PyMOL commands that place a pseudoatom at each C-alpha (Angstrom):
pseudoatom trace, name=CA, resn=MET, resi=1, chain=A, elem=C, hetatm=0, pos=[312.696, 159.454, 328.734]
pseudoatom trace, name=CA, resn=PRO, resi=2, chain=A, elem=C, hetatm=0, pos=[310.787, 160.218, 325.514]
pseudoatom trace, name=CA, resn=GLU, resi=3, chain=A, elem=C, hetatm=0, pos=[307.752, 162.441, 325.788]
pseudoatom trace, name=CA, resn=ASP, resi=4, chain=A, elem=C, hetatm=0, pos=[304.465, 161.479, 324.218]
pseudoatom trace, name=CA, resn=PHE, resi=5, chain=A, elem=C, hetatm=0, pos=[303.640, 163.396, 321.037]
pseudoatom trace, name=CA, resn=LEU, resi=6, chain=A, elem=C, hetatm=0, pos=[300.924, 163.200, 318.420]
pseudoatom trace, name=CA, resn=GLN, resi=7, chain=A, elem=C, hetatm=0, pos=[302.159, 164.148, 314.977]
pseudoatom trace, name=CA, resn=VAL, resi=8, chain=A, elem=C, hetatm=0, pos=[300.913, 164.765, 311.476]
pseudoatom trace, name=CA, resn=THR, resi=9, chain=A, elem=C, hetatm=0, pos=[302.677, 165.329, 308.179]
pseudoatom trace, name=CA, resn=VAL, resi=10, chain=A, elem=C, hetatm=0, pos=[301.305, 167.989, 305.839]
pseudoatom trace, name=CA, resn=GLY, resi=11, chain=A, elem=C, hetatm=0, pos=[303.229, 168.268, 302.584]
pseudoatom trace, name=CA, resn=LYS, resi=12, chain=A, elem=C, hetatm=0, pos=[306.895, 168.120, 303.541]
pseudoatom trace, name=CA, resn=PHE, resi=13, chain=A, elem=C, hetatm=0, pos=[306.324, 169.387, 307.091]
pseudoatom trace, name=CA, resn=ILE, resi=14, chain=A, elem=C, hetatm=0, pos=[305.951, 167.329, 310.263]
pseudoatom trace, name=CA, resn=PHE, resi=15, chain=A, elem=C, hetatm=0, pos=[304.050, 168.983, 313.116]
pseudoatom trace, name=CA, resn=ARG, resi=16, chain=A, elem=C, hetatm=0, pos=[304.085, 167.650, 316.663]
pseudoatom trace, name=CA, resn=VAL, resi=17, chain=A, elem=C, hetatm=0, pos=[301.516, 168.153, 319.432]
pseudoatom trace, name=CA, resn=LYS, resi=18, chain=A, elem=C, hetatm=0, pos=[302.521, 167.265, 322.989]
pseudoatom trace, name=CA, resn=SER, resi=19, chain=A, elem=C, hetatm=0, pos=[300.048, 165.000, 324.769]
pseudoatom trace, name=CA, resn=GLY, resi=20, chain=A, elem=C, hetatm=0, pos=[298.959, 166.086, 328.225]
pseudoatom trace, name=CA, resn=CYS, resi=21, chain=A, elem=C, hetatm=0, pos=[298.931, 169.800, 327.394]
pseudoatom trace, name=CA, resn=LEU, resi=22, chain=A, elem=C, hetatm=0, pos=[295.909, 171.993, 326.755]
pseudoatom trace, name=CA, resn=TYR, resi=23, chain=A, elem=C, hetatm=0, pos=[295.831, 174.265, 323.709]
pseudoatom trace, name=CA, resn=VAL, resi=24, chain=A, elem=C, hetatm=0, pos=[294.315, 177.466, 322.346]
pseudoatom trace, name=CA, resn=GLU, resi=25, chain=A, elem=C, hetatm=0, pos=[293.431, 177.990, 318.699]
pseudoatom trace, name=CA, resn=ALA, resi=26, chain=A, elem=C, hetatm=0, pos=[296.044, 180.760, 318.443]
pseudoatom trace, name=CA, resn=GLY, resi=27, chain=A, elem=C, hetatm=0, pos=[298.782, 178.111, 318.708]
pseudoatom trace, name=CA, resn=LEU, resi=28, chain=A, elem=C, hetatm=0, pos=[299.777, 178.047, 322.360]
pseudoatom trace, name=CA, resn=TRP, resi=29, chain=A, elem=C, hetatm=0, pos=[300.181, 175.107, 324.697]
pseudoatom trace, name=CA, resn=ALA, resi=30, chain=A, elem=C, hetatm=0, pos=[299.676, 175.169, 328.456]
pseudoatom trace, name=CA, resn=GLU, resi=31, chain=A, elem=C, hetatm=0, pos=[300.912, 172.413, 330.772]
pseudoatom trace, name=CA, resn=LEU, resi=32, chain=A, elem=C, hetatm=0, pos=[299.857, 172.120, 334.414]
pseudoatom trace, name=CA, resn=ASP, resi=33, chain=A, elem=C, hetatm=0, pos=[302.414, 171.119, 337.049]
pseudoatom trace, name=CA, resn=ASP, resi=34, chain=A, elem=C, hetatm=0, pos=[300.209, 169.121, 339.426]
pseudoatom trace, name=CA, resn=ALA, resi=35, chain=A, elem=C, hetatm=0, pos=[302.644, 169.593, 342.320]
pseudoatom trace, name=CA, resn=THR, resi=36, chain=A, elem=C, hetatm=0, pos=[302.626, 173.403, 342.209]
pseudoatom trace, name=CA, resn=GLY, resi=37, chain=A, elem=C, hetatm=0, pos=[299.379, 174.258, 340.419]
pseudoatom trace, name=CA, resn=LEU, resi=38, chain=A, elem=C, hetatm=0, pos=[301.399, 176.443, 338.036]
pseudoatom trace, name=CA, resn=VAL, resi=39, chain=A, elem=C, hetatm=0, pos=[301.037, 176.366, 334.250]
pseudoatom trace, name=CA, resn=ARG, resi=40, chain=A, elem=C, hetatm=0, pos=[303.954, 176.569, 331.785]
pseudoatom trace, name=CA, resn=VAL, resi=41, chain=A, elem=C, hetatm=0, pos=[303.024, 178.197, 328.448]
pseudoatom trace, name=CA, resn=GLY, resi=42, chain=A, elem=C, hetatm=0, pos=[304.681, 178.190, 325.034]
pseudoatom trace, name=CA, resn=LEU, resi=43, chain=A, elem=C, hetatm=0, pos=[304.128, 178.314, 321.278]
pseudoatom trace, name=CA, resn=THR, resi=44, chain=A, elem=C, hetatm=0, pos=[303.114, 175.108, 319.545]
pseudoatom trace, name=CA, resn=ASP, resi=45, chain=A, elem=C, hetatm=0, pos=[305.345, 173.417, 317.007]
pseudoatom trace, name=CA, resn=PHE, resi=46, chain=A, elem=C, hetatm=0, pos=[302.933, 174.408, 314.217]
pseudoatom trace, name=CA, resn=ARG, resi=47, chain=A, elem=C, hetatm=0, pos=[302.819, 178.071, 315.290]
pseudoatom trace, name=CA, resn=GLN, resi=48, chain=A, elem=C, hetatm=0, pos=[306.596, 178.407, 315.502]
pseudoatom trace, name=CA, resn=GLN, resi=49, chain=A, elem=C, hetatm=0, pos=[307.182, 176.624, 312.175]
pseudoatom trace, name=CA, resn=SER, resi=50, chain=A, elem=C, hetatm=0, pos=[304.532, 178.607, 310.306]
pseudoatom trace, name=CA, resn=SER, resi=51, chain=A, elem=C, hetatm=0, pos=[305.704, 181.931, 311.786]
pseudoatom trace, name=CA, resn=GLY, resi=52, chain=A, elem=C, hetatm=0, pos=[309.387, 181.596, 310.881]
pseudoatom trace, name=CA, resn=ASP, resi=53, chain=A, elem=C, hetatm=0, pos=[312.638, 181.993, 312.781]
pseudoatom trace, name=CA, resn=VAL, resi=54, chain=A, elem=C, hetatm=0, pos=[312.187, 183.925, 316.024]
pseudoatom trace, name=CA, resn=VAL, resi=55, chain=A, elem=C, hetatm=0, pos=[314.512, 186.930, 316.327]
pseudoatom trace, name=CA, resn=PHE, resi=56, chain=A, elem=C, hetatm=0, pos=[313.063, 188.778, 319.354]
pseudoatom trace, name=CA, resn=VAL, resi=57, chain=A, elem=C, hetatm=0, pos=[310.724, 188.021, 322.268]
pseudoatom trace, name=CA, resn=GLU, resi=58, chain=A, elem=C, hetatm=0, pos=[309.139, 190.529, 324.644]
pseudoatom trace, name=CA, resn=LEU, resi=59, chain=A, elem=C, hetatm=0, pos=[307.674, 188.938, 327.781]
pseudoatom trace, name=CA, resn=PRO, resi=60, chain=A, elem=C, hetatm=0, pos=[305.808, 190.506, 330.710]
pseudoatom trace, name=CA, resn=ALA, resi=61, chain=A, elem=C, hetatm=0, pos=[307.536, 190.936, 334.064]
pseudoatom trace, name=CA, resn=ALA, resi=62, chain=A, elem=C, hetatm=0, pos=[306.985, 188.392, 336.816]
pseudoatom trace, name=CA, resn=GLY, resi=63, chain=A, elem=C, hetatm=0, pos=[304.054, 189.564, 338.915]
pseudoatom trace, name=CA, resn=THR, resi=64, chain=A, elem=C, hetatm=0, pos=[302.072, 190.808, 335.903]
pseudoatom trace, name=CA, resn=ARG, resi=65, chain=A, elem=C, hetatm=0, pos=[298.388, 189.873, 336.054]
pseudoatom trace, name=CA, resn=LEU, resi=66, chain=A, elem=C, hetatm=0, pos=[296.738, 188.976, 332.758]
pseudoatom trace, name=CA, resn=ALA, resi=67, chain=A, elem=C, hetatm=0, pos=[293.199, 188.327, 331.614]
pseudoatom trace, name=CA, resn=ALA, resi=68, chain=A, elem=C, hetatm=0, pos=[292.578, 185.394, 329.279]
pseudoatom trace, name=CA, resn=GLY, resi=69, chain=A, elem=C, hetatm=0, pos=[293.279, 186.597, 325.734]
pseudoatom trace, name=CA, resn=GLU, resi=70, chain=A, elem=C, hetatm=0, pos=[295.340, 189.592, 326.872]
pseudoatom trace, name=CA, resn=ASP, resi=71, chain=A, elem=C, hetatm=0, pos=[298.794, 189.937, 325.276]
pseudoatom trace, name=CA, resn=LEU, resi=72, chain=A, elem=C, hetatm=0, pos=[301.168, 187.519, 326.988]
pseudoatom trace, name=CA, resn=ALA, resi=73, chain=A, elem=C, hetatm=0, pos=[304.113, 188.054, 324.661]
pseudoatom trace, name=CA, resn=ASN, resi=74, chain=A, elem=C, hetatm=0, pos=[305.189, 189.903, 321.551]
pseudoatom trace, name=CA, resn=ILE, resi=75, chain=A, elem=C, hetatm=0, pos=[307.299, 187.816, 319.218]
pseudoatom trace, name=CA, resn=GLU, resi=76, chain=A, elem=C, hetatm=0, pos=[309.160, 189.000, 316.133]
pseudoatom trace, name=CA, resn=THR, resi=77, chain=A, elem=C, hetatm=0, pos=[310.160, 186.494, 313.479]
pseudoatom trace, name=CA, resn=ILE, resi=78, chain=A, elem=C, hetatm=0, pos=[311.763, 186.854, 310.078]
pseudoatom trace, name=CA, resn=LYS, resi=79, chain=A, elem=C, hetatm=0, pos=[308.232, 186.664, 308.596]
pseudoatom trace, name=CA, resn=VAL, resi=80, chain=A, elem=C, hetatm=0, pos=[305.821, 188.272, 311.082]
pseudoatom trace, name=CA, resn=ASP, resi=81, chain=A, elem=C, hetatm=0, pos=[305.417, 190.243, 314.276]
pseudoatom trace, name=CA, resn=MET, resi=82, chain=A, elem=C, hetatm=0, pos=[302.793, 188.654, 316.479]
pseudoatom trace, name=CA, resn=ALA, resi=83, chain=A, elem=C, hetatm=0, pos=[301.025, 189.305, 319.731]
pseudoatom trace, name=CA, resn=VAL, resi=84, chain=A, elem=C, hetatm=0, pos=[300.539, 186.069, 321.665]
pseudoatom trace, name=CA, resn=PRO, resi=85, chain=A, elem=C, hetatm=0, pos=[297.366, 185.877, 323.812]
pseudoatom trace, name=CA, resn=SER, resi=86, chain=A, elem=C, hetatm=0, pos=[297.375, 184.456, 327.327]
pseudoatom trace, name=CA, resn=PRO, resi=87, chain=A, elem=C, hetatm=0, pos=[295.592, 181.065, 327.421]
pseudoatom trace, name=CA, resn=ALA, resi=88, chain=A, elem=C, hetatm=0, pos=[294.220, 181.789, 330.902]
pseudoatom trace, name=CA, resn=ALA, resi=89, chain=A, elem=C, hetatm=0, pos=[293.685, 184.561, 333.406]
pseudoatom trace, name=CA, resn=GLY, resi=90, chain=A, elem=C, hetatm=0, pos=[296.351, 184.608, 336.069]
pseudoatom trace, name=CA, resn=GLU, resi=91, chain=A, elem=C, hetatm=0, pos=[299.640, 185.958, 337.332]
pseudoatom trace, name=CA, resn=VAL, resi=92, chain=A, elem=C, hetatm=0, pos=[302.986, 185.531, 335.599]
pseudoatom trace, name=CA, resn=THR, resi=93, chain=A, elem=C, hetatm=0, pos=[305.304, 183.896, 338.155]
pseudoatom trace, name=CA, resn=THR, resi=94, chain=A, elem=C, hetatm=0, pos=[308.332, 183.186, 335.957]
pseudoatom trace, name=CA, resn=VAL, resi=95, chain=A, elem=C, hetatm=0, pos=[309.556, 184.282, 332.532]
pseudoatom trace, name=CA, resn=ASN, resi=96, chain=A, elem=C, hetatm=0, pos=[312.008, 182.388, 330.359]
pseudoatom trace, name=CA, resn=GLU, resi=97, chain=A, elem=C, hetatm=0, pos=[314.910, 184.845, 330.562]
pseudoatom trace, name=CA, resn=ALA, resi=98, chain=A, elem=C, hetatm=0, pos=[317.051, 182.561, 328.374]
pseudoatom trace, name=CA, resn=LEU, resi=99, chain=A, elem=C, hetatm=0, pos=[314.980, 183.820, 325.416]
pseudoatom trace, name=CA, resn=ASP, resi=100, chain=A, elem=C, hetatm=0, pos=[316.554, 187.290, 325.805]
pseudoatom trace, name=CA, resn=ASP, resi=101, chain=A, elem=C, hetatm=0, pos=[319.863, 185.977, 324.468]
pseudoatom trace, name=CA, resn=ALA, resi=102, chain=A, elem=C, hetatm=0, pos=[318.585, 182.979, 322.501]
pseudoatom trace, name=CA, resn=PRO, resi=103, chain=A, elem=C, hetatm=0, pos=[315.058, 183.561, 321.112]
pseudoatom trace, name=CA, resn=GLU, resi=104, chain=A, elem=C, hetatm=0, pos=[315.699, 180.768, 318.586]
pseudoatom trace, name=CA, resn=ARG, resi=105, chain=A, elem=C, hetatm=0, pos=[315.036, 178.283, 321.441]
pseudoatom trace, name=CA, resn=ILE, resi=106, chain=A, elem=C, hetatm=0, pos=[311.352, 178.713, 320.565]
pseudoatom trace, name=CA, resn=ASN, resi=107, chain=A, elem=C, hetatm=0, pos=[312.063, 177.224, 317.126]
pseudoatom trace, name=CA, resn=GLN, resi=108, chain=A, elem=C, hetatm=0, pos=[314.539, 174.615, 318.331]
pseudoatom trace, name=CA, resn=ASP, resi=109, chain=A, elem=C, hetatm=0, pos=[312.519, 173.215, 321.262]
pseudoatom trace, name=CA, resn=PRO, resi=110, chain=A, elem=C, hetatm=0, pos=[308.993, 174.675, 321.403]
pseudoatom trace, name=CA, resn=TYR, resi=111, chain=A, elem=C, hetatm=0, pos=[307.748, 172.233, 324.077]
pseudoatom trace, name=CA, resn=GLY, resi=112, chain=A, elem=C, hetatm=0, pos=[310.949, 172.344, 326.144]
pseudoatom trace, name=CA, resn=ALA, resi=113, chain=A, elem=C, hetatm=0, pos=[313.603, 175.061, 326.432]
pseudoatom trace, name=CA, resn=GLY, resi=114, chain=A, elem=C, hetatm=0, pos=[311.502, 177.400, 324.237]
pseudoatom trace, name=CA, resn=TRP, resi=115, chain=A, elem=C, hetatm=0, pos=[308.707, 177.900, 326.797]
pseudoatom trace, name=CA, resn=LEU, resi=116, chain=A, elem=C, hetatm=0, pos=[307.582, 181.510, 327.367]
pseudoatom trace, name=CA, resn=VAL, resi=117, chain=A, elem=C, hetatm=0, pos=[306.200, 181.998, 330.890]
pseudoatom trace, name=CA, resn=VAL, resi=118, chain=A, elem=C, hetatm=0, pos=[304.811, 180.214, 333.926]
pseudoatom trace, name=CA, resn=LEU, resi=119, chain=A, elem=C, hetatm=0, pos=[301.383, 181.368, 335.124]
pseudoatom trace, name=CA, resn=ARG, resi=120, chain=A, elem=C, hetatm=0, pos=[299.493, 180.954, 338.384]
pseudoatom trace, name=CA, resn=PRO, resi=121, chain=A, elem=C, hetatm=0, pos=[296.045, 180.540, 336.790]
pseudoatom trace, name=CA, resn=ALA, resi=122, chain=A, elem=C, hetatm=0, pos=[292.944, 182.062, 338.374]
pseudoatom trace, name=CA, resn=ILE, resi=123, chain=A, elem=C, hetatm=0, pos=[290.908, 179.034, 337.176]
pseudoatom trace, name=CA, resn=TRP, resi=124, chain=A, elem=C, hetatm=0, pos=[292.216, 175.761, 335.781]
pseudoatom trace, name=CA, resn=PRO, resi=125, chain=A, elem=C, hetatm=0, pos=[291.464, 174.418, 333.325]
pseudoatom trace, name=CA, resn=ALA, resi=126, chain=A, elem=C, hetatm=0, pos=[290.616, 177.756, 331.794]
pseudoatom trace, name=CA, resn=PRO, resi=127, chain=A, elem=C, hetatm=0, pos=[287.488, 177.960, 329.631]
pseudoatom trace, name=CA, resn=GLY, resi=128, chain=A, elem=C, hetatm=0, pos=[288.022, 177.465, 325.900]
pseudoatom trace, name=CA, resn=LEU, resi=129, chain=A, elem=C, hetatm=0, pos=[291.111, 175.279, 326.065]
pseudoatom trace, name=CA, resn=MET, resi=130, chain=A, elem=C, hetatm=0, pos=[291.216, 172.065, 324.028]
pseudoatom trace, name=CA, resn=ASP, resi=131, chain=A, elem=C, hetatm=0, pos=[293.029, 168.784, 324.537]
pseudoatom trace, name=CA, resn=ALA, resi=132, chain=A, elem=C, hetatm=0, pos=[295.866, 167.556, 322.319]
pseudoatom trace, name=CA, resn=GLU, resi=133, chain=A, elem=C, hetatm=0, pos=[293.607, 165.485, 320.054]
pseudoatom trace, name=CA, resn=ALA, resi=134, chain=A, elem=C, hetatm=0, pos=[291.229, 168.398, 319.401]
pseudoatom trace, name=CA, resn=TYR, resi=135, chain=A, elem=C, hetatm=0, pos=[294.143, 170.759, 318.741]
pseudoatom trace, name=CA, resn=LEU, resi=136, chain=A, elem=C, hetatm=0, pos=[295.772, 168.217, 316.399]
pseudoatom trace, name=CA, resn=ALA, resi=137, chain=A, elem=C, hetatm=0, pos=[292.598, 168.148, 314.281]
pseudoatom trace, name=CA, resn=LEU, resi=138, chain=A, elem=C, hetatm=0, pos=[292.340, 171.957, 314.225]
pseudoatom trace, name=CA, resn=MET, resi=139, chain=A, elem=C, hetatm=0, pos=[296.060, 172.399, 313.501]
pseudoatom trace, name=CA, resn=THR, resi=140, chain=A, elem=C, hetatm=0, pos=[295.953, 169.812, 310.707]
pseudoatom trace, name=CA, resn=ALA, resi=141, chain=A, elem=C, hetatm=0, pos=[293.099, 171.718, 309.044]
pseudoatom trace, name=CA, resn=GLN, resi=142, chain=A, elem=C, hetatm=0, pos=[295.023, 175.004, 309.430]
pseudoatom trace, name=CA, resn=ALA, resi=143, chain=A, elem=C, hetatm=0, pos=[298.210, 173.447, 308.006]
pseudoatom trace, name=CA, resn=GLU, resi=144, chain=A, elem=C, hetatm=0, pos=[296.385, 171.900, 305.046]
pseudoatom trace, name=CA, resn=GLU, resi=145, chain=A, elem=C, hetatm=0, pos=[294.676, 175.223, 304.283]
pseudoatom trace, name=CA, resn=ALA, resi=146, chain=A, elem=C, hetatm=0, pos=[298.013, 177.065, 304.452]
pseudoatom trace, name=CA, resn=ALA, resi=147, chain=A, elem=C, hetatm=0, pos=[299.625, 174.496, 302.145]
pseudoatom trace, name=CA, resn=GLN, resi=148, chain=A, elem=C, hetatm=0, pos=[297.163, 175.175, 299.321]
for i in range(1, 148): cmd.bond("trace and resi %d" % i, "trace and resi %d" % (i + 1))
show_as sticks, trace
zoom trace
């Protein structure tokens, strides 16, 4: 069953944005599971492509409470080390332990197997999140600026 994606081509790069998710400017997606009220979080396609191949991921332990904008993950790539901010206040319920042995999943499948954590948000939708169309416009501008 194919998922619904918006996409844009900038130069020789194709960037995809998953419909139905909410986004933060820092390049994270957050997808609500209506049945559980939990939110799965990961890096966007643009963020993982522009950051380079992921070589290490440090995630918080399940049970960790985070404020919106607080460090959710530390990710090392061949190009940069980056702190990834939490898109919402809440409690980490699950971490993607598969990333311990295979951090490259973030690059290979950013909206699927490369997810980072699952949060139980304090408020949903969290303030400051944007829909896929708004993020696509912002990401396109960022990609075009980076390509110059």
